PDB file of N, CA, C and O in Angstrom:
ATOM      1  N   MET A   1      -3.712  -0.491 -36.830  1.00  0.00           N
ATOM      2  CA  MET A   1      -3.315  -0.307 -35.426  1.00  0.00           C
ATOM      3  C   MET A   1      -4.229  -1.122 -34.511  1.00  0.00           C
ATOM      4  O   MET A   1      -4.413  -0.760 -33.349  1.00  0.00           O
ATOM      5  N   THR A   2      -4.788  -2.182 -35.000  1.00  0.00           N
ATOM      6  CA  THR A   2      -5.647  -3.019 -34.197  1.00  0.00           C
ATOM      7  C   THR A   2      -4.857  -3.837 -33.199  1.00  0.00           C
ATOM      8  O   THR A   2      -3.846  -4.447 -33.550  1.00  0.00           O
ATOM      9  N   TYR A   3      -5.312  -3.854 -31.960  1.00  0.00           N
ATOM     10  CA  TYR A   3      -4.720  -4.643 -30.916  1.00  0.00           C
ATOM     11  C   TYR A   3      -5.552  -5.894 -30.687  1.00  0.00           C
ATOM     12  O   TYR A   3      -6.761  -5.893 -30.918  1.00  0.00           O
ATOM     13  N   SER A   4      -4.916  -6.941 -30.241  1.00  0.00           N
ATOM     14  CA  SER A   4      -5.651  -8.123 -29.849  1.00  0.00           C
ATOM     15  C   SER A   4      -6.017  -7.976 -28.349  1.00  0.00           C
ATOM     16  O   SER A   4      -5.440  -7.150 -27.642  1.00  0.00           O
ATOM     17  N   VAL A   5      -6.973  -8.783 -27.887  1.00  0.00           N
ATOM     18  CA  VAL A   5      -7.419  -8.674 -26.503  1.00  0.00           C
ATOM     19  C   VAL A   5      -7.217 -10.001 -25.773  1.00  0.00           C
ATOM     20  O   VAL A   5      -7.541 -11.066 -26.299  1.00  0.00           O
ATOM     21  N   GLU A   6      -6.685  -9.925 -24.573  1.00  0.00           N
ATOM     22  CA  GLU A   6      -6.529 -11.115 -23.717  1.00  0.00           C
ATOM     23  C   GLU A   6      -7.235 -10.787 -22.372  1.00  0.00           C
ATOM     24  O   GLU A   6      -7.100  -9.684 -21.842  1.00  0.00           O
ATOM     25  N   TRP A   7      -7.982 -11.766 -21.844  1.00  0.00           N
ATOM     26  CA  TRP A   7      -8.765 -11.564 -20.673  1.00  0.00           C
ATOM     27  C   TRP A   7      -8.166 -12.409 -19.530  1.00  0.00           C
ATOM     28  O   TRP A   7      -7.853 -13.585 -19.713  1.00  0.00           O
ATOM     29  N   HIS A   8      -8.018 -11.793 -18.368  1.00  0.00           N
ATOM     30  CA  HIS A   8      -7.612 -12.550 -17.169  1.00  0.00           C
ATOM     31  C   HIS A   8      -8.749 -13.450 -16.749  1.00  0.00           C
ATOM     32  O   HIS A   8      -9.911 -13.060 -16.866  1.00  0.00           O
ATOM     33  N   PRO A   9      -8.447 -14.666 -16.254  1.00  0.00           N
ATOM     34  CA  PRO A   9      -9.501 -15.581 -15.876  1.00  0.00           C
ATOM     35  C   PRO A   9     -10.513 -14.997 -14.822  1.00  0.00           C
ATOM     36  O   PRO A   9     -11.701 -15.318 -14.861  1.00  0.00           O
ATOM     37  N   LYS A  10     -10.025 -14.155 -13.907  1.00  0.00           N
ATOM     38  CA  LYS A  10     -10.913 -13.545 -12.952  1.00  0.00           C
ATOM     39  C   LYS A  10     -11.884 -12.578 -13.563  1.00  0.00           C
ATOM     40  O   LYS A  10     -13.010 -12.427 -13.088  1.00  0.00           O
ATOM     41  N   VAL A  11     -11.447 -11.915 -14.627  1.00  0.00           N
ATOM     42  CA  VAL A  11     -12.338 -11.015 -15.348  1.00  0.00           C
ATOM     43  C   VAL A  11     -13.420 -11.823 -16.057  1.00  0.00           C
ATOM     44  O   VAL A  11     -14.592 -11.444 -16.037  1.00  0.00           O
ATOM     45  N   ARG A  12     -13.030 -12.946 -16.691  1.00  0.00           N
ATOM     46  CA  ARG A  12     -14.057 -13.821 -17.340  1.00  0.00           C
ATOM     47  C   ARG A  12     -15.106 -14.258 -16.338  1.00  0.00           C
ATOM     48  O   ARG A  12     -16.305 -14.207 -16.612  1.00  0.00           O
ATOM     49  N   LYS A  13     -14.644 -14.689 -15.170  1.00  0.00           N
ATOM     50  CA  LYS A  13     -15.538 -15.119 -14.099  1.00  0.00           C
ATOM     51  C   LYS A  13     -16.468 -14.019 -13.685  1.00  0.00           C
ATOM     52  O   LYS A  13     -17.666 -14.252 -13.525  1.00  0.00           O
ATOM     53  N   PHE A  14     -15.950 -12.816 -13.504  1.00  0.00           N
ATOM     54  CA  PHE A  14     -16.737 -11.658 -13.119  1.00  0.00           C
ATOM     55  C   PHE A  14     -17.793 -11.365 -14.179  1.00  0.00           C
ATOM     56  O   PHE A  14     -18.941 -11.078 -13.840  1.00  0.00           O
ATOM     57  N   LEU A  15     -17.423 -11.434 -15.454  1.00  0.00           N
ATOM     58  CA  LEU A  15     -18.401 -11.174 -16.516  1.00  0.00           C
ATOM     59  C   LEU A  15     -19.518 -12.207 -16.552  1.00  0.00           C
ATOM     60  O   LEU A  15     -20.659 -11.871 -16.870  1.00  0.00           O
ATOM     61  N   ARG A  16     -19.211 -13.442 -16.234  1.00  0.00           N
ATOM     62  CA  ARG A  16     -20.251 -14.468 -16.208  1.00  0.00           C
ATOM     63  C   ARG A  16     -21.289 -14.253 -15.118  1.00  0.00           C
ATOM     64  O   ARG A  16     -22.419 -14.731 -15.220  1.00  0.00           O
ATOM     65  N   LYS A  17     -20.901 -13.537 -14.084  1.00  0.00           N
ATOM     66  CA  LYS A  17     -21.823 -13.298 -12.971  1.00  0.00           C
ATOM     67  C   LYS A  17     -22.753 -12.085 -13.231  1.00  0.00           C
ATOM     68  O   LYS A  17     -23.794 -11.944 -12.589  1.00  0.00           O
ATOM     69  N   LEU A  18     -22.359 -11.227 -14.174  1.00  0.00           N
ATOM     70  CA  LEU A  18     -23.177 -10.061 -14.519  1.00  0.00           C
ATOM     71  C   LEU A  18     -24.374 -10.433 -15.299  1.00  0.00           C
ATOM     72  O   LEU A  18     -24.394 -11.517 -15.882  1.00  0.00           O
ATOM     73  N   PRO A  19     -25.420  -9.580 -15.357  1.00  0.00           N
ATOM     74  CA  PRO A  19     -26.489  -9.812 -16.304  1.00  0.00           C
ATOM     75  C   PRO A  19     -25.949  -9.873 -17.734  1.00  0.00           C
ATOM     76  O   PRO A  19     -24.992  -9.179 -18.076  1.00  0.00           O
ATOM     77  N   GLU A  20     -26.566 -10.698 -18.553  1.00  0.00           N
ATOM     78  CA  GLU A  20     -26.051 -10.963 -19.903  1.00  0.00           C
ATOM     79  C   GLU A  20     -25.879  -9.708 -20.724  1.00  0.00           C
ATOM     80  O   GLU A  20     -24.878  -9.552 -21.423  1.00  0.00           O
ATOM     81  N   GLU A  21     -26.874  -8.783 -20.646  1.00  0.00           N
ATOM     82  CA  GLU A  21     -26.783  -7.599 -21.472  1.00  0.00           C
ATOM     83  C   GLU A  21     -25.624  -6.692 -21.056  1.00  0.00           C
ATOM     84  O   GLU A  21     -25.014  -6.026 -21.894  1.00  0.00           O
ATOM     85  N   MET A  22     -25.319  -6.674 -19.723  1.00  0.00           N
ATOM     86  CA  MET A  22     -24.205  -5.833 -19.265  1.00  0.00           C
ATOM     87  C   MET A  22     -22.848  -6.446 -19.657  1.00  0.00           C
ATOM     88  O   MET A  22     -21.936  -5.738 -20.084  1.00  0.00           O
ATOM     89  N   SER A  23     -22.740  -7.725 -19.509  1.00  0.00           N
ATOM     90  CA  SER A  23     -21.447  -8.360 -19.871  1.00  0.00           C
ATOM     91  C   SER A  23     -21.200  -8.261 -21.380  1.00  0.00           C
ATOM     92  O   SER A  23     -20.062  -8.099 -21.820  1.00  0.00           O
ATOM     93  N   ALA A  24     -22.311  -8.364 -22.189  1.00  0.00           N
ATOM     94  CA  ALA A  24     -22.175  -8.205 -23.625  1.00  0.00           C
ATOM     95  C   ALA A  24     -21.758  -6.778 -23.961  1.00  0.00           C
ATOM     96  O   ALA A  24     -20.950  -6.566 -24.865  1.00  0.00           O
ATOM     97  N   ARG A  25     -22.295  -5.812 -23.251  1.00  0.00           N
ATOM     98  CA  ARG A  25     -21.918  -4.416 -23.498  1.00  0.00           C
ATOM     99  C   ARG A  25     -20.467  -4.171 -23.169  1.00  0.00           C
ATOM    100  O   ARG A  25     -19.804  -3.421 -23.885  1.00  0.00           O
ATOM    101  N   ILE A  26     -19.943  -4.770 -22.114  1.00  0.00           N
ATOM    102  CA  ILE A  26     -18.553  -4.639 -21.728  1.00  0.00           C
ATOM    103  C   ILE A  26     -17.644  -5.268 -22.782  1.00  0.00           C
ATOM    104  O   ILE A  26     -16.668  -4.653 -23.213  1.00  0.00           O
ATOM    105  N   VAL A  27     -17.965  -6.489 -23.194  1.00  0.00           N
ATOM    106  CA  VAL A  27     -17.136  -7.186 -24.178  1.00  0.00           C
ATOM    107  C   VAL A  27     -17.130  -6.382 -25.484  1.00  0.00           C
ATOM    108  O   VAL A  27     -16.075  -6.250 -26.103  1.00  0.00           O
ATOM    109  N   LEU A  28     -18.259  -5.849 -25.914  1.00  0.00           N
ATOM    110  CA  LEU A  28     -18.344  -5.107 -27.130  1.00  0.00           C
ATOM    111  C   LEU A  28     -17.489  -3.839 -27.055  1.00  0.00           C
ATOM    112  O   LEU A  28     -16.822  -3.477 -28.024  1.00  0.00           O
ATOM    113  N   LYS A  29     -17.512  -3.171 -25.904  1.00  0.00           N
ATOM    114  CA  LYS A  29     -16.723  -1.956 -25.743  1.00  0.00           C
ATOM    115  C   LYS A  29     -15.226  -2.253 -25.765  1.00  0.00           C
ATOM    116  O   LYS A  29     -14.451  -1.467 -26.310  1.00  0.00           O
ATOM    117  N   VAL A  30     -14.816  -3.363 -25.186  1.00  0.00           N
ATOM    118  CA  VAL A  30     -13.392  -3.744 -25.214  1.00  0.00           C
ATOM    119  C   VAL A  30     -12.989  -4.064 -26.667  1.00  0.00           C
ATOM    120  O   VAL A  30     -11.949  -3.606 -27.140  1.00  0.00           O
ATOM    121  N   LYS A  31     -13.789  -4.824 -27.343  1.00  0.00           N
ATOM    122  CA  LYS A  31     -13.492  -5.136 -28.761  1.00  0.00           C
ATOM    123  C   LYS A  31     -13.461  -3.856 -29.607  1.00  0.00           C
ATOM    124  O   LYS A  31     -12.612  -3.722 -30.488  1.00  0.00           O
ATOM    125  N   GLU A  32     -14.363  -2.933 -29.352  1.00  0.00           N
ATOM    126  CA  GLU A  32     -14.374  -1.680 -30.083  1.00  0.00           C
ATOM    127  C   GLU A  32     -13.101  -0.881 -29.797  1.00  0.00           C
ATOM    128  O   GLU A  32     -12.523  -0.264 -30.692  1.00  0.00           O
ATOM    129  N   SER A  33     -12.677  -0.904 -28.528  1.00  0.00           N
ATOM    130  CA  SER A  33     -11.467  -0.146 -28.167  1.00  0.00           C
ATOM    131  C   SER A  33     -10.194  -0.753 -28.720  1.00  0.00           C
ATOM    132  O   SER A  33      -9.168  -0.077 -28.793  1.00  0.00           O
ATOM    133  N   ALA A  34     -10.245  -2.025 -29.113  1.00  0.00           N
ATOM    134  CA  ALA A  34      -9.050  -2.668 -29.688  1.00  0.00           C
ATOM    135  C   ALA A  34      -8.656  -2.049 -31.043  1.00  0.00           C
ATOM    136  O   ALA A  34      -7.489  -2.109 -31.429  1.00  0.00           O
ATOM    137  N   GLY A  35      -9.582  -1.482 -31.733  1.00  0.00           N
ATOM    138  CA  GLY A  35      -9.307  -0.833 -32.975  1.00  0.00           C
ATOM    139  C   GLY A  35      -8.543   0.467 -32.863  1.00  0.00           C
ATOM    140  O   GLY A  35      -7.687   0.765 -33.696  1.00  0.00           O
ATOM    141  N   ASP A  36      -8.845   1.236 -31.845  1.00  0.00           N
ATOM    142  CA  ASP A  36      -8.175   2.507 -31.579  1.00  0.00           C
ATOM    143  C   ASP A  36      -8.154   2.705 -30.054  1.00  0.00           C
ATOM    144  O   ASP A  36      -8.938   3.495 -29.528  1.00  0.00           O
ATOM    145  N   PRO A  37      -7.268   1.998 -29.343  1.00  0.00           N
ATOM    146  CA  PRO A  37      -7.301   1.923 -27.887  1.00  0.00           C
ATOM    147  C   PRO A  37      -7.266   3.260 -27.180  1.00  0.00           C
ATOM    148  O   PRO A  37      -7.944   3.441 -26.168  1.00  0.00           O
ATOM    149  N   PHE A  38      -6.484   4.205 -27.693  1.00  0.00           N
ATOM    150  CA  PHE A  38      -6.308   5.438 -26.957  1.00  0.00           C
ATOM    151  C   PHE A  38      -7.368   6.468 -27.176  1.00  0.00           C
ATOM    152  O   PHE A  38      -7.292   7.583 -26.660  1.00  0.00           O
ATOM    153  N   ARG A  39      -8.368   6.090 -27.951  1.00  0.00           N
ATOM    154  CA  ARG A  39      -9.547   6.891 -28.117  1.00  0.00           C
ATOM    155  C   ARG A  39     -10.465   6.676 -26.854  1.00  0.00           C
ATOM    156  O   ARG A  39     -11.190   7.578 -26.433  1.00  0.00           O
ATOM    157  N   TYR A  40     -10.392   5.454 -26.287  1.00  0.00           N
ATOM    158  CA  TYR A  40     -11.247   5.019 -25.203  1.00  0.00           C
ATOM    159  C   TYR A  40     -10.573   4.908 -23.829  1.00  0.00           C
ATOM    160  O   TYR A  40     -11.180   5.174 -22.791  1.00  0.00           O
ATOM    161  N   LEU A  41      -9.312   4.512 -23.863  1.00  0.00           N
ATOM    162  CA  LEU A  41      -8.569   4.263 -22.612  1.00  0.00           C
ATOM    163  C   LEU A  41      -8.021   5.564 -22.026  1.00  0.00           C
ATOM    164  O   LEU A  41      -7.561   6.457 -22.737  1.00  0.00           O
ATOM    165  N   GLU A  42      -8.092   5.626 -20.699  1.00  0.00           N
ATOM    166  CA  GLU A  42      -7.492   6.726 -19.966  1.00  0.00           C
ATOM    167  C   GLU A  42      -6.411   6.165 -19.084  1.00  0.00           C
ATOM    168  O   GLU A  42      -6.544   5.073 -18.531  1.00  0.00           O
ATOM    169  N   HIS A  43      -5.310   6.937 -18.950  1.00  0.00           N
ATOM    170  CA  HIS A  43      -4.225   6.489 -18.075  1.00  0.00           C
ATOM    171  C   HIS A  43      -4.688   6.474 -16.640  1.00  0.00           C
ATOM    172  O   HIS A  43      -5.288   7.449 -16.187  1.00  0.00           O
ATOM    173  N   TYR A  44      -4.434   5.408 -15.906  1.00  0.00           N
ATOM    174  CA  TYR A  44      -4.802   5.288 -14.509  1.00  0.00           C
ATOM    175  C   TYR A  44      -3.673   5.842 -13.690  1.00  0.00           C
ATOM    176  O   TYR A  44      -2.571   5.295 -13.722  1.00  0.00           O
ATOM    177  N   GLU A  45      -3.909   6.925 -12.944  1.00  0.00           N
ATOM    178  CA  GLU A  45      -2.921   7.639 -12.182  1.00  0.00           C
ATOM    179  C   GLU A  45      -2.182   6.726 -11.197  1.00  0.00           C
ATOM    180  O   GLU A  45      -2.799   5.969 -10.447  1.00  0.00           O
ATOM    181  N   GLY A  46      -0.855   6.814 -11.218  1.00  0.00           N
ATOM    182  CA  GLY A  46      -0.008   6.138 -10.271  1.00  0.00           C
ATOM    183  C   GLY A  46       0.268   4.673 -10.599  1.00  0.00           C
ATOM    184  O   GLY A  46       0.992   4.021  -9.847  1.00  0.00           O
ATOM    185  N   LYS A  47      -0.261   4.140 -11.659  1.00  0.00           N
ATOM    186  CA  LYS A  47      -0.038   2.759 -12.029  1.00  0.00           C
ATOM    187  C   LYS A  47       0.272   2.686 -13.529  1.00  0.00           C
ATOM    188  O   LYS A  47       0.077   3.657 -14.260  1.00  0.00           O
ATOM    189  N   ASP A  48       0.752   1.538 -13.969  1.00  0.00           N
ATOM    190  CA  ASP A  48       0.994   1.362 -15.385  1.00  0.00           C
ATOM    191  C   ASP A  48      -0.204   0.681 -16.050  1.00  0.00           C
ATOM    192  O   ASP A  48      -0.046  -0.156 -16.939  1.00  0.00           O
ATOM    193  N   HIS A  49      -1.403   1.056 -15.601  1.00  0.00           N
ATOM    194  CA  HIS A  49      -2.602   0.511 -16.170  1.00  0.00           C
ATOM    195  C   HIS A  49      -3.366   1.650 -16.903  1.00  0.00           C
ATOM    196  O   HIS A  49      -3.116   2.839 -16.706  1.00  0.00           O
ATOM    197  N   TYR A  50      -4.260   1.224 -17.715  1.00  0.00           N
ATOM    198  CA  TYR A  50      -5.212   2.182 -18.299  1.00  0.00           C
ATOM    199  C   TYR A  50      -6.584   1.739 -17.854  1.00  0.00           C
ATOM    200  O   TYR A  50      -6.801   0.563 -17.562  1.00  0.00           O
ATOM    201  N   LYS A  51      -7.506   2.672 -17.800  1.00  0.00           N
ATOM    202  CA  LYS A  51      -8.875   2.294 -17.390  1.00  0.00           C
ATOM    203  C   LYS A  51      -9.849   2.530 -18.506  1.00  0.00           C
ATOM    204  O   LYS A  51      -9.696   3.442 -19.318  1.00  0.00           O
ATOM    205  N   LEU A  52     -10.850   1.693 -18.528  1.00  0.00           N
ATOM    206  CA  LEU A  52     -11.921   1.820 -19.521  1.00  0.00           C
ATOM    207  C   LEU A  52     -13.252   1.895 -18.753  1.00  0.00           C
ATOM    208  O   LEU A  52     -13.562   1.026 -17.937  1.00  0.00           O
ATOM    209  N   ARG A  53     -14.001   2.916 -19.024  1.00  0.00           N
ATOM    210  CA  ARG A  53     -15.312   3.087 -18.396  1.00  0.00           C
ATOM    211  C   ARG A  53     -16.424   2.534 -19.267  1.00  0.00           C
ATOM    212  O   ARG A  53     -16.544   2.862 -20.448  1.00  0.00           O
ATOM    213  N   VAL A  54     -17.238   1.678 -18.646  1.00  0.00           N
ATOM    214  CA  VAL A  54     -18.444   1.139 -19.347  1.00  0.00           C
ATOM    215  C   VAL A  54     -19.577   1.226 -18.394  1.00  0.00           C
ATOM    216  O   VAL A  54     -19.718   0.343 -17.547  1.00  0.00           O
ATOM    217  N   GLY A  55     -20.420   2.262 -18.476  1.00  0.00           N
ATOM    218  CA  GLY A  55     -21.497   2.454 -17.550  1.00  0.00           C
ATOM    219  C   GLY A  55     -20.980   2.633 -16.138  1.00  0.00           C
ATOM    220  O   GLY A  55     -20.129   3.488 -15.890  1.00  0.00           O
ATOM    221  N   ASP A  56     -21.489   1.832 -15.206  1.00  0.00           N
ATOM    222  CA  ASP A  56     -21.045   1.856 -13.822  1.00  0.00           C
ATOM    223  C   ASP A  56     -19.849   0.925 -13.530  1.00  0.00           C
ATOM    224  O   ASP A  56     -19.458   0.742 -12.378  1.00  0.00           O
ATOM    225  N   TYR A  57     -19.298   0.361 -14.570  1.00  0.00           N
ATOM    226  CA  TYR A  57     -18.213  -0.588 -14.429  1.00  0.00           C
ATOM    227  C   TYR A  57     -16.924  -0.043 -14.988  1.00  0.00           C
ATOM    228  O   TYR A  57     -16.924   0.762 -15.919  1.00  0.00           O
ATOM    229  N   ARG A  58     -15.816  -0.492 -14.407  1.00  0.00           N
ATOM    230  CA  ARG A  58     -14.476  -0.099 -14.800  1.00  0.00           C
ATOM    231  C   ARG A  58     -13.616  -1.323 -15.103  1.00  0.00           C
ATOM    232  O   ARG A  58     -13.754  -2.351 -14.441  1.00  0.00           O
ATOM    233  N   LEU A  59     -12.726  -1.225 -16.102  1.00  0.00           N
ATOM    234  CA  LEU A  59     -11.787  -2.244 -16.412  1.00  0.00           C
ATOM    235  C   LEU A  59     -10.413  -1.633 -16.318  1.00  0.00           C
ATOM    236  O   LEU A  59     -10.197  -0.523 -16.805  1.00  0.00           O
ATOM    237  N   LEU A  60      -9.478  -2.331 -15.704  1.00  0.00           N
ATOM    238  CA  LEU A  60      -8.075  -1.931 -15.655  1.00  0.00           C
ATOM    239  C   LEU A  60      -7.328  -2.785 -16.667  1.00  0.00           C
ATOM    240  O   LEU A  60      -7.371  -4.014 -16.600  1.00  0.00           O
ATOM    241  N   ILE A  61      -6.659  -2.155 -17.581  1.00  0.00           N
ATOM    242  CA  ILE A  61      -6.066  -2.818 -18.716  1.00  0.00           C
ATOM    243  C   ILE A  61      -4.590  -2.471 -18.837  1.00  0.00           C
ATOM    244  O   ILE A  61      -4.204  -1.304 -18.776  1.00  0.00           O
ATOM    245  N   ASP A  62      -3.745  -3.536 -19.016  1.00  0.00           N
ATOM    246  CA  ASP A  62      -2.369  -3.352 -19.306  1.00  0.00           C
ATOM    247  C   ASP A  62      -2.237  -3.325 -20.834  1.00  0.00           C
ATOM    248  O   ASP A  62      -2.928  -4.072 -21.527  1.00  0.00           O
ATOM    249  N   VAL A  63      -1.362  -2.477 -21.357  1.00  0.00           N
ATOM    250  CA  VAL A  63      -1.174  -2.400 -22.808  1.00  0.00           C
ATOM    251  C   VAL A  63       0.239  -2.861 -23.099  1.00  0.00           C
ATOM    252  O   VAL A  63       1.202  -2.304 -22.573  1.00  0.00           O
ATOM    253  N   ASP A  64       0.363  -3.889 -23.945  1.00  0.00           N
ATOM    254  CA  ASP A  64       1.645  -4.375 -24.437  1.00  0.00           C
ATOM    255  C   ASP A  64       1.832  -3.719 -25.822  1.00  0.00           C
ATOM    256  O   ASP A  64       1.323  -4.192 -26.837  1.00  0.00           O
ATOM    257  N   PHE A  65       2.571  -2.631 -25.808  1.00  0.00           N
ATOM    258  CA  PHE A  65       2.767  -1.858 -27.042  1.00  0.00           C
ATOM    259  C   PHE A  65       3.542  -2.631 -28.100  1.00  0.00           C
ATOM    260  O   PHE A  65       3.238  -2.527 -29.289  1.00  0.00           O
ATOM    261  N   LYS A  66       4.537  -3.404 -27.684  1.00  0.00           N
ATOM    262  CA  LYS A  66       5.377  -4.151 -28.614  1.00  0.00           C
ATOM    263  C   LYS A  66       4.586  -5.164 -29.415  1.00  0.00           C
ATOM    264  O   LYS A  66       4.691  -5.231 -30.640  1.00  0.00           O
ATOM    265  N   ASN A  67       3.773  -5.972 -28.688  1.00  0.00           N
ATOM    266  CA  ASN A  67       2.999  -7.033 -29.332  1.00  0.00           C
ATOM    267  C   ASN A  67       1.544  -6.592 -29.681  1.00  0.00           C
ATOM    268  O   ASN A  67       0.766  -7.371 -30.233  1.00  0.00           O
ATOM    269  N   LYS A  68       1.224  -5.390 -29.361  1.00  0.00           N
ATOM    270  CA  LYS A  68      -0.127  -4.859 -29.652  1.00  0.00           C
ATOM    271  C   LYS A  68      -1.219  -5.719 -29.034  1.00  0.00           C
ATOM    272  O   LYS A  68      -2.091  -6.252 -29.721  1.00  0.00           O
ATOM    273  N   VAL A  69      -1.140  -5.835 -27.691  1.00  0.00           N
ATOM    274  CA  VAL A  69      -2.111  -6.629 -26.967  1.00  0.00           C
ATOM    275  C   VAL A  69      -2.695  -5.825 -25.802  1.00  0.00           C
ATOM    276  O   VAL A  69      -1.964  -5.168 -25.060  1.00  0.00           O
ATOM    277  N   LEU A  70      -4.035  -5.888 -25.651  1.00  0.00           N
ATOM    278  CA  LEU A  70      -4.667  -5.275 -24.482  1.00  0.00           C
ATOM    279  C   LEU A  70      -4.943  -6.445 -23.519  1.00  0.00           C
ATOM    280  O   LEU A  70      -5.634  -7.405 -23.860  1.00  0.00           O
ATOM    281  N   LEU A  71      -4.383  -6.332 -22.315  1.00  0.00           N
ATOM    282  CA  LEU A  71      -4.557  -7.387 -21.322  1.00  0.00           C
ATOM    283  C   LEU A  71      -5.527  -6.879 -20.251  1.00  0.00           C
ATOM    284  O   LEU A  71      -5.174  -6.060 -19.402  1.00  0.00           O
ATOM    285  N   VAL A  72      -6.726  -7.376 -20.317  1.00  0.00           N
ATOM    286  CA  VAL A  72      -7.764  -6.965 -19.324  1.00  0.00           C
ATOM    287  C   VAL A  72      -7.502  -7.690 -18.041  1.00  0.00           C
ATOM    288  O   VAL A  72      -7.725  -8.895 -17.930  1.00  0.00           O
ATOM    289  N   GLN A  73      -7.017  -6.931 -17.049  1.00  0.00           N
ATOM    290  CA  GLN A  73      -6.549  -7.495 -15.768  1.00  0.00           C
ATOM    291  C   GLN A  73      -7.596  -7.542 -14.643  1.00  0.00           C
ATOM    292  O   GLN A  73      -7.707  -8.536 -13.926  1.00  0.00           O
ATOM    293  N   VAL A  74      -8.362  -6.445 -14.503  1.00  0.00           N
ATOM    294  CA  VAL A  74      -9.299  -6.334 -13.418  1.00  0.00           C
ATOM    295  C   VAL A  74     -10.590  -5.698 -13.952  1.00  0.00           C
ATOM    296  O   VAL A  74     -10.555  -4.812 -14.805  1.00  0.00           O
ATOM    297  N   ALA A  75     -11.727  -6.171 -13.429  1.00  0.00           N
ATOM    298  CA  ALA A  75     -13.024  -5.586 -13.783  1.00  0.00           C
ATOM    299  C   ALA A  75     -13.861  -5.532 -12.530  1.00  0.00           C
ATOM    300  O   ALA A  75     -13.800  -6.431 -11.691  1.00  0.00           O
ATOM    301  N   GLY A  76     -14.645  -4.473 -12.402  1.00  0.00           N
ATOM    302  CA  GLY A  76     -15.506  -4.379 -11.240  1.00  0.00           C
ATOM    303  C   GLY A  76     -16.379  -3.105 -11.281  1.00  0.00           C
ATOM    304  O   GLY A  76     -16.272  -2.293 -12.200  1.00  0.00           O
ATOM    305  N   HIS A  77     -17.217  -2.962 -10.289  1.00  0.00           N
ATOM    306  CA  HIS A  77     -18.092  -1.831 -10.167  1.00  0.00           C
ATOM    307  C   HIS A  77     -17.213  -0.602  -9.828  1.00  0.00           C
ATOM    308  O   HIS A  77     -16.188  -0.721  -9.157  1.00  0.00           O
ATOM    309  N   ARG A  78     -17.639   0.554 -10.301  1.00  0.00           N
ATOM    310  CA  ARG A  78     -16.840   1.764 -10.105  1.00  0.00           C
ATOM    311  C   ARG A  78     -16.617   2.127  -8.628  1.00  0.00           C
ATOM    312  O   ARG A  78     -15.640   2.793  -8.285  1.00  0.00           O
ATOM    313  N   GLY A  79     -17.542   1.678  -7.755  1.00  0.00           N
ATOM    314  CA  GLY A  79     -17.424   2.011  -6.361  1.00  0.00           C
ATOM    315  C   GLY A  79     -16.286   1.270  -5.652  1.00  0.00           C
ATOM    316  O   GLY A  79     -15.782   1.762  -4.642  1.00  0.00           O
ATOM    317  N   ASN A  80     -15.873   0.112  -6.145  1.00  0.00           N
ATOM    318  CA  ASN A  80     -14.840  -0.631  -5.436  1.00  0.00           C
ATOM    319  C   ASN A  80     -13.668  -1.121  -6.278  1.00  0.00           C
ATOM    320  O   ASN A  80     -12.790  -1.825  -5.779  1.00  0.00           O
ATOM    321  N   ILE A  81     -13.657  -0.745  -7.561  1.00  0.00           N
ATOM    322  CA  ILE A  81     -12.609  -1.252  -8.451  1.00  0.00           C
ATOM    323  C   ILE A  81     -11.219  -0.708  -8.032  1.00  0.00           C
ATOM    324  O   ILE A  81     -10.215  -1.409  -8.160  1.00  0.00           O
ATOM    325  N   TYR A  82     -11.175   0.496  -7.551  1.00  0.00           N
ATOM    326  CA  TYR A  82      -9.881   1.081  -7.233  1.00  0.00           C
ATOM    327  C   TYR A  82      -9.345   0.608  -5.905  1.00  0.00           C
ATOM    328  O   TYR A  82      -8.193   0.905  -5.590  1.00  0.00           O
ATOM    329  N   LYS A  83     -10.094  -0.095  -5.125  1.00  0.00           N
ATOM    330  CA  LYS A  83      -9.658  -0.664  -3.838  1.00  0.00           C
ATOM    331  C   LYS A  83      -8.940  -2.002  -4.052  1.00  0.00           C
ATOM    332  O   LYS A  83      -8.231  -2.489  -3.172  1.00  0.00           O
ATOM    333  N   HIS A  84      -9.142  -2.592  -5.260  1.00  0.00           N
ATOM    334  CA  HIS A  84      -8.580  -3.865  -5.581  1.00  0.00           C
ATOM    335  C   HIS A  84      -7.080  -3.773  -5.665  1.00  0.00           C
ATOM    336  O   HIS A  84      -6.555  -2.879  -6.328  1.00  0.00           O
ATOM    337  N   PRO A  85      -6.358  -4.691  -4.998  1.00  0.00           N
ATOM    338  CA  PRO A  85      -4.887  -4.635  -5.067  1.00  0.00           C
ATOM    339  C   PRO A  85      -4.435  -5.043  -6.496  1.00  0.00           C
ATOM    340  O   PRO A  85      -4.771  -6.120  -6.988  1.00  0.00           O
ATOM    341  N   GLN A  86      -3.689  -4.169  -7.114  1.00  0.00           N
ATOM    342  CA  GLN A  86      -3.178  -4.471  -8.457  1.00  0.00           C
ATOM    343  C   GLN A  86      -1.740  -4.905  -8.410  1.00  0.00           C
ATOM    344  O   GLN A  86      -1.149  -5.199  -9.449  1.00  0.00           O
TER     345      GLN A  86
END
């Protein structure tokens, strides 16, 4: 049931701006969640996204069930991630 992971270019850019240890922690958590996504992902109320919590950061992820792909669409600090227009 392993899913593949695709990253939106804005998420890649965001991760490059973070301290190296934090971005590595986020990437590791996403890769870990690809093995069993619904152990880690929570449904994001009102949208067709799922959210992943990693410390003070949140990722909004679209799940392509047919092709088994996790599409990491948005990443940010927990204080302002939900204000981002999706």
